[in-house]
C-alpha positions as CSV (number, residue, x, y, z in Angstrom):
1,X,57.3,-83.4,79.3
2,X,55.8,-84.7,82.3
3,X,53.8,-87.4,82.0
4,X,50.5,-85.2,83.2
5,X,51.1,-82.7,81.0
6,X,51.8,-85.0,77.6
7,X,48.3,-86.6,78.4
8,X,46.7,-83.1,78.6
9,X,48.0,-81.9,75.4
10,X,46.7,-85.2,74.0
11,X,43.6,-84.6,75.3
12,X,43.7,-81.1,74.4
13,X,44.4,-82.0,70.7
14,X,41.6,-84.6,70.4
15,X,39.4,-82.5,71.7
16,X,40.3,-79.6,69.5
17,X,40.0,-82.5,66.6
18,X,36.5,-83.3,68.2
19,X,35.8,-79.8,67.7
20,X,36.7,-79.7,64.2
21,X,34.6,-82.6,62.9
22,X,31.6,-82.3,65.2
23,X,31.8,-78.3,63.5
24,X,32.4,-80.1,60.0
25,X,29.2,-82.3,60.9
26,X,26.9,-79.2,62.0
27,X,27.7,-77.1,58.8
28,X,26.7,-79.7,56.6
29,X,22.9,-78.5,58.7
30,X,21.9,-75.0,57.2
31,X,18.9,-73.8,58.1
32,X,16.9,-70.4,57.5
33,X,13.8,-69.3,60.1
34,X,11.0,-72.0,59.4
35,X,13.2,-74.7,59.2
36,X,14.9,-77.0,62.2
37,X,16.2,-80.7,62.8
38,X,12.5,-81.4,63.1
39,X,9.7,-79.6,61.3
40,X,9.7,-77.7,57.8
41,X,7.3,-74.7,58.4
42,X,5.5,-73.5,55.0
43,X,3.2,-70.5,54.3
44,X,-0.1,-70.8,51.6
45,X,-2.8,-68.5,51.1
46,X,-6.0,-69.7,49.5
47,X,-9.2,-68.2,48.6
48,X,-11.3,-70.6,50.8
49,X,-14.3,-68.1,50.6
50,X,-14.9,-65.2,48.1
51,X,-15.7,-65.2,44.1
52,X,-12.5,-67.9,43.5
53,X,-13.8,-70.1,47.1
54,X,-14.1,-73.2,44.0
55,X,-10.1,-72.8,44.2
56,X,-9.7,-73.8,48.3
57,X,-10.0,-77.3,47.3
58,X,-6.7,-76.8,46.1
59,X,-5.3,-76.0,49.4
60,X,-7.3,-78.6,51.8
61,X,-5.6,-81.2,48.6
62,X,-2.3,-80.2,49.8
63,X,-3.1,-80.3,53.5
64,X,-3.8,-83.7,53.3
65,X,-1.1,-84.3,51.4
66,X,1.3,-83.1,53.3
67,X,0.0,-85.2,56.1
68,X,0.2,-88.5,54.1
69,X,3.9,-87.4,54.2
70,X,4.5,-86.6,57.8
71,X,2.4,-90.1,58.5
72,X,5.2,-91.8,56.8
73,X,7.7,-89.9,58.5
74,X,8.1,-86.8,57.0
75,X,11.2,-85.3,54.0
76,X,14.6,-86.5,55.9
77,X,13.0,-87.2,58.6
78,X,11.7,-83.3,58.9
79,X,7.6,-83.3,59.6
80,X,5.7,-80.6,57.3
81,X,3.7,-77.9,59.2
82,X,1.6,-76.4,56.8
83,X,0.3,-73.1,57.6
84,X,-3.0,-72.2,55.1
85,X,-4.8,-69.0,55.4
86,X,-8.1,-67.5,53.9
87,X,-7.6,-64.1,51.8
88,X,-10.6,-64.8,50.1
89,X,-9.4,-63.7,46.4
90,X,-8.7,-60.4,47.8
91,X,-5.1,-58.3,47.7
92,X,-5.2,-55.9,50.6
93,X,-6.2,-59.5,52.4
94,X,-3.4,-61.3,50.7
95,X,-0.8,-59.0,52.0
96,X,-2.0,-58.8,55.5
97,X,-1.8,-62.8,55.6
98,X,1.5,-63.1,53.9
99,X,2.9,-60.4,56.4
100,X,1.6,-62.5,59.1
101,X,3.4,-65.6,57.8
102,X,6.6,-64.5,57.1
103,X,7.0,-62.2,60.1
104,X,4.8,-63.6,62.8
105,X,4.6,-67.3,62.4
106,X,8.1,-66.9,60.4
107,X,7.8,-69.6,57.8
108,X,10.6,-70.9,55.4
109,X,8.5,-69.8,52.3
110,X,5.1,-69.0,51.3
111,X,3.9,-72.2,48.9
112,X,1.1,-72.4,45.9
113,X,-0.7,-69.3,46.9
114,X,-3.5,-68.9,44.9
115,X,-4.6,-66.2,42.1
116,X,-2.7,-63.5,39.8
117,X,-4.1,-60.2,41.6
118,X,-3.6,-62.1,45.0
119,X,-0.1,-63.1,44.0
120,X,1.0,-59.6,42.5
121,X,0.4,-57.9,45.6
122,X,2.7,-59.3,47.2
123,X,5.3,-59.8,44.4
124,X,7.9,-57.1,45.5
125,X,7.2,-58.0,49.3
126,X,8.1,-61.1,48.8
127,X,11.5,-60.8,46.7
128,X,12.1,-57.6,49.3
129,X,12.3,-59.8,52.0
130,X,14.3,-63.0,49.9
131,X,11.7,-65.4,51.3
132,X,10.6,-67.5,48.4
133,X,7.0,-67.2,46.7
134,X,7.3,-70.7,45.3
135,X,5.1,-72.3,42.6
136,X,2.4,-69.8,42.7
137,X,-0.8,-71.3,41.6
138,X,-1.6,-68.7,38.6
139,X,-0.4,-69.5,35.1
140,X,0.2,-65.2,34.9
141,X,3.5,-65.1,32.4
142,X,5.4,-62.5,35.0
143,X,6.1,-65.4,37.5
144,X,9.0,-66.3,34.7
145,X,11.3,-63.7,35.5
146,X,14.2,-64.9,37.9
147,X,16.3,-61.6,36.7
148,X,14.2,-59.2,38.1
149,X,12.3,-61.5,40.8
150,X,14.8,-64.3,41.8
151,X,12.4,-65.2,44.8
152,X,9.0,-65.8,42.6
153,X,8.5,-69.1,40.5
154,X,5.1,-70.2,38.8
155,X,4.0,-74.1,38.3
156,X,1.6,-74.2,35.7
157,X,1.4,-73.5,32.1
158,X,1.6,-69.5,31.4
159,X,-1.6,-68.1,30.5
160,X,-0.5,-66.3,27.3
161,X,0.9,-69.7,25.6
162,X,-2.8,-71.3,26.4
163,X,-4.8,-68.2,24.5
164,X,-1.8,-68.6,21.6
165,X,-2.5,-72.4,21.2
166,X,-6.3,-71.3,20.9
167,X,-5.4,-68.6,18.6
168,X,-3.8,-70.8,16.0
169,X,-6.5,-73.2,16.4
170,X,-8.8,-70.6,15.4
171,X,-6.9,-69.6,12.7
172,X,-6.0,-72.8,10.9
173,X,-9.8,-74.0,11.2
174,X,-11.8,-70.7,11.3
175,X,-9.4,-68.0,9.8
176,X,-12.8,-65.9,8.9
177,X,-14.8,-66.2,12.6
178,X,-15.8,-63.0,14.7
179,X,-14.8,-63.8,17.8
180,X,-16.0,-62.6,21.3
181,X,-13.7,-62.5,24.4
182,X,-15.0,-61.8,27.8
183,X,-12.6,-61.2,30.4
184,X,-12.2,-61.1,34.1
185,X,-10.7,-57.1,34.8
186,X,-7.9,-57.8,36.2
187,X,-4.1,-58.7,35.6
188,X,-5.0,-62.9,35.2
189,X,-7.9,-62.1,32.3
190,X,-5.7,-59.2,30.5
191,X,-2.5,-61.5,30.5
192,X,-4.9,-64.2,28.7
193,X,-6.4,-61.4,26.3
194,X,-2.8,-60.7,25.6
195,X,-2.1,-64.5,24.5
196,X,-4.8,-64.6,22.0
197,X,-3.9,-61.3,20.4
198,X,-0.5,-61.9,20.0
199,X,-1.4,-65.6,18.7
200,X,-4.0,-64.2,16.1
201,X,-1.0,-61.3,15.3
202,X,-2.1,-58.8,12.2
203,X,-5.4,-60.7,12.4
204,X,-6.3,-59.6,16.0
205,X,-8.2,-56.5,15.0
206,X,-10.4,-58.0,12.3
207,X,-11.2,-60.7,14.0
208,X,-11.9,-59.9,17.7
209,X,-15.7,-57.9,17.5
210,X,-15.7,-57.4,21.0
211,X,-14.0,-57.2,24.2
212,X,-15.9,-57.7,27.0
213,X,-14.7,-57.6,31.1
214,X,-16.3,-57.9,34.1
215,X,-15.5,-57.5,37.9
216,X,-15.5,-60.6,40.2
217,X,-17.0,-58.2,42.3
218,X,-20.7,-58.6,40.2
219,X,-23.2,-61.5,41.3
220,X,-23.8,-62.9,37.8
221,X,-21.9,-62.8,33.9
222,X,-25.3,-63.1,32.8
223,X,-26.0,-59.5,30.8
224,X,-22.6,-59.7,29.6
225,X,-23.7,-63.2,27.8
226,X,-26.4,-61.6,26.8
227,X,-24.6,-58.4,24.8
228,X,-21.8,-60.9,23.5
229,X,-24.8,-62.9,21.6
230,X,-25.9,-59.7,20.6
231,X,-22.9,-59.0,18.3
232,X,-23.4,-62.5,16.3
233,X,-19.6,-64.1,16.8
234,X,-19.5,-67.8,16.2
235,X,-16.3,-67.8,18.4
236,X,-16.6,-66.9,22.4
237,X,-13.4,-67.0,24.4
238,X,-14.4,-67.9,27.9
239,X,-11.5,-65.9,30.6
240,X,-13.1,-66.4,33.5
241,X,-13.0,-68.2,37.0
242,X,-15.0,-71.6,37.9
243,X,-18.1,-69.4,39.4
244,X,-18.2,-67.5,36.2
245,X,-17.4,-70.0,33.8
246,X,-20.0,-72.1,35.2
247,X,-22.7,-69.0,34.9
248,X,-21.6,-68.3,31.5
249,X,-22.2,-71.7,30.0
250,X,-25.8,-72.2,32.1
251,X,-26.8,-68.3,30.6
252,X,-25.6,-69.3,26.6
253,X,-27.8,-72.5,27.1
254,X,-31.2,-70.4,28.1
255,X,-30.7,-67.6,25.1
256,X,-29.4,-70.6,22.9
257,X,-26.3,-69.1,21.6
258,X,-24.1,-71.8,20.8
259,X,-20.8,-69.9,19.2
260,X,-17.6,-72.5,19.3
261,X,-16.8,-72.3,22.9
262,X,-13.3,-71.9,24.1
263,X,-13.0,-72.7,28.1
264,X,-9.4,-71.5,29.7
265,X,-7.6,-74.6,31.5
266,X,-8.2,-72.9,35.1
267,X,-12.2,-73.2,34.6
268,X,-12.1,-76.6,32.8
269,X,-13.0,-78.4,36.0
270,X,-15.6,-81.4,35.8
271,X,-16.4,-81.1,39.7
272,X,-16.7,-77.6,40.0
273,X,-17.4,-75.7,36.6
274,X,-19.2,-78.6,34.0
275,X,-21.5,-80.5,36.5
276,X,-22.8,-77.6,38.0
277,X,-23.4,-76.2,34.3
278,X,-25.0,-79.2,33.3
279,X,-23.2,-82.0,31.0
280,X,-25.8,-81.5,28.2
281,X,-24.8,-77.8,28.4
282,X,-21.3,-78.0,27.8
283,X,-20.9,-80.2,24.7
284,X,-17.9,-79.9,22.5
285,X,-16.6,-76.9,24.6
286,X,-12.6,-76.8,23.6
287,X,-10.1,-76.4,26.5
288,X,-6.7,-77.1,26.8
289,X,-4.8,-79.4,29.8
290,X,-1.9,-80.5,31.3
291,X,-3.3,-83.0,33.4
292,X,-4.8,-86.0,34.0
293,X,-8.4,-85.9,34.1
294,X,-10.1,-88.1,36.9
295,X,-13.5,-88.2,35.3
296,X,-11.6,-89.8,32.5
297,X,-12.0,-93.8,32.3
298,X,-8.9,-93.9,30.0
299,X,-6.8,-93.5,33.3
300,X,-8.3,-96.2,35.7
301,X,-5.4,-98.3,35.1
302,X,-2.5,-95.7,34.5
303,X,-0.3,-96.0,38.0
304,X,0.4,-92.6,38.4
305,X,-3.7,-91.9,39.0
306,X,-4.0,-95.1,40.9
307,X,-1.8,-93.3,43.6
308,X,-3.8,-90.7,43.3
309,X,-7.2,-92.7,43.7
310,X,-6.0,-94.0,46.6
311,X,-4.6,-90.7,47.9
312,X,-8.3,-89.3,47.6
313,X,-9.5,-92.7,49.2
314,X,-7.5,-93.1,52.1
315,X,-6.2,-89.2,52.6
316,X,-8.8,-87.1,51.6
317,X,-12.0,-88.9,51.1
318,X,-13.8,-85.7,51.9
319,X,-12.3,-84.4,48.9
320,X,-13.9,-84.8,45.2
321,X,-11.7,-86.3,42.9
322,X,-13.9,-85.2,39.6
323,X,-12.9,-81.3,41.1
324,X,-10.0,-80.3,38.8
325,X,-8.3,-78.9,42.1
326,X,-7.5,-82.0,43.6
327,X,-5.5,-83.4,41.0
328,X,-3.7,-79.7,41.1
329,X,-3.2,-80.1,44.1
330,X,-1.8,-83.3,44.2
331,X,0.7,-82.9,41.4
332,X,2.5,-79.5,43.0
333,X,2.5,-80.8,46.4
334,X,4.5,-83.9,45.0
335,X,6.9,-81.3,43.2
336,X,7.2,-79.7,46.3
337,X,8.3,-83.0,48.3
338,X,10.8,-83.5,45.2
339,X,12.5,-79.7,46.0
340,X,12.5,-80.5,49.7
341,X,14.1,-84.1,49.3
342,X,16.6,-82.4,46.8
343,X,17.4,-79.7,49.5
344,X,18.3,-82.7,51.6
345,X,19.9,-81.0,55.1
346,X,20.4,-77.3,53.6
347,X,17.2,-75.8,54.3
348,X,17.8,-72.1,53.5
349,X,15.8,-69.9,51.3
350,X,18.1,-69.6,49.0
351,X,18.7,-73.5,48.8
352,X,15.3,-73.9,48.3
353,X,15.2,-71.5,45.2
354,X,18.5,-73.3,44.0
355,X,16.6,-76.7,43.9
356,X,13.5,-75.4,42.3
357,X,15.4,-74.3,39.8
358,X,17.1,-77.6,39.5
359,X,14.4,-79.9,38.2
360,X,15.2,-82.1,35.3
361,X,13.0,-84.2,33.8
362,X,10.9,-84.4,36.7
363,X,7.8,-85.8,36.5
364,X,4.0,-86.1,39.0
365,X,2.4,-88.7,37.5
366,X,-0.9,-86.9,37.1
367,X,0.8,-85.2,33.9
368,X,-0.1,-85.7,30.6
369,X,1.7,-88.3,29.0
370,X,4.7,-86.4,27.7
371,X,4.8,-83.6,29.8
372,X,7.9,-83.0,32.1
373,X,9.0,-80.8,34.4
374,X,12.2,-78.4,33.8
375,X,13.7,-75.5,35.4
376,X,16.7,-73.7,35.3
377,X,18.5,-70.5,36.7
378,X,17.2,-68.6,33.9
379,X,13.7,-71.0,33.3
380,X,11.2,-70.5,35.9
381,X,8.9,-71.7,33.8
382,X,8.0,-75.4,34.9
383,X,5.5,-77.2,32.8
384,X,4.9,-75.3,29.5
385,X,3.2,-78.2,27.8
386,X,-0.7,-78.3,26.6
387,X,-2.8,-80.5,24.8
388,X,-6.3,-79.1,23.2
389,X,-9.8,-80.9,24.6
390,X,-12.9,-81.4,23.7
391,X,-15.7,-82.0,26.2
392,X,-17.9,-85.1,25.0
393,X,-20.4,-86.6,27.2
394,X,-19.5,-86.2,31.0
395,X,-15.9,-86.1,30.1
396,X,-12.7,-84.0,28.2
397,X,-11.5,-86.0,24.9
398,X,-7.8,-85.2,24.3
399,X,-7.1,-84.4,20.5
400,X,-4.2,-83.8,18.6
401,X,-0.3,-83.7,19.9
402,X,1.0,-82.1,23.1
403,X,2.2,-78.6,22.2
404,X,5.4,-77.2,23.5
405,X,4.9,-73.2,23.8
406,X,7.8,-71.0,24.0
407,X,8.6,-71.0,28.0
408,X,8.2,-67.2,27.8
409,X,4.9,-67.4,26.1
């Protein structure tokens, strides 16, 4: 073979080897719509207005947290582009915003969108599009259904587990009580109610003396509270979002109705419910928690809460650290950052779900001691433990043990 031909052959072999090796390097990076070498685009839908606007603080906290992550260099060198829209807690608006995020903004996935009715409205759409509906901000039991809805996952403990825990407590301490229930007339309220009835078992029919529903379009629940008092019930189960929960507490004080009051966890925020309703009106209310309470002095020297306080001071000074929503936003954002770290350079929608379903004993340090996040291919319920608490003075006091509810409710 002539010298020039030999040199050309060697060169072409080298080029071929280079092409193979470089394609191998390229193969290590995998992207779906919404991810590049420099960016991860994430969608979010929150009720910044409307009847559940108190929860808007969660989205604002997440935006501040992702900015903090970006300022520190992002995740594996990529900055988070967090696109958050308002749906006013209106399911038709949620559908509109989800379509916009997926089809126009072309996000990699939708993260922590809030509310059971809003998320229910986009549940089938997200799964038909095979776009993750990740760590939804609702405790409805149906989000843990990887078989039928493999693109949807919850984050917080499910509602049925929570009311089952209240039911166990009532059966043990007040087995002959008369129970009045007020619930929001939607999937969220009915899920909580089902858990209570399941927990009470055969005694549900005799113990529950009234099931009073209300609509989120109502300006006030005052008339419902007056009706509930007239039943003579000695236990009140309050299944409502923050605005209505605060109204109920105030009205109960006005009309001097003093049953044992159980308040669902989603409205246990000191900043957005208890303080507006009045500390003096909120004494001895029982709820359940899975996150640390920023108003509780026992966490002042806790390393995880010190990190949270530092974040609030430096990165989100306009936020209220006493609002439980800020702790939720911080905790769920930290969980997402862990998932994205695990994704490495494989930022496909499939791998995002795979990594979200591969969390083992993960802790965001705002979780109560003893509570860990675990998921698997058949377990889409990241947090399934709660601890009971009672409101005393100006803060919640935890009591009893951490109760691990069955992930399926």
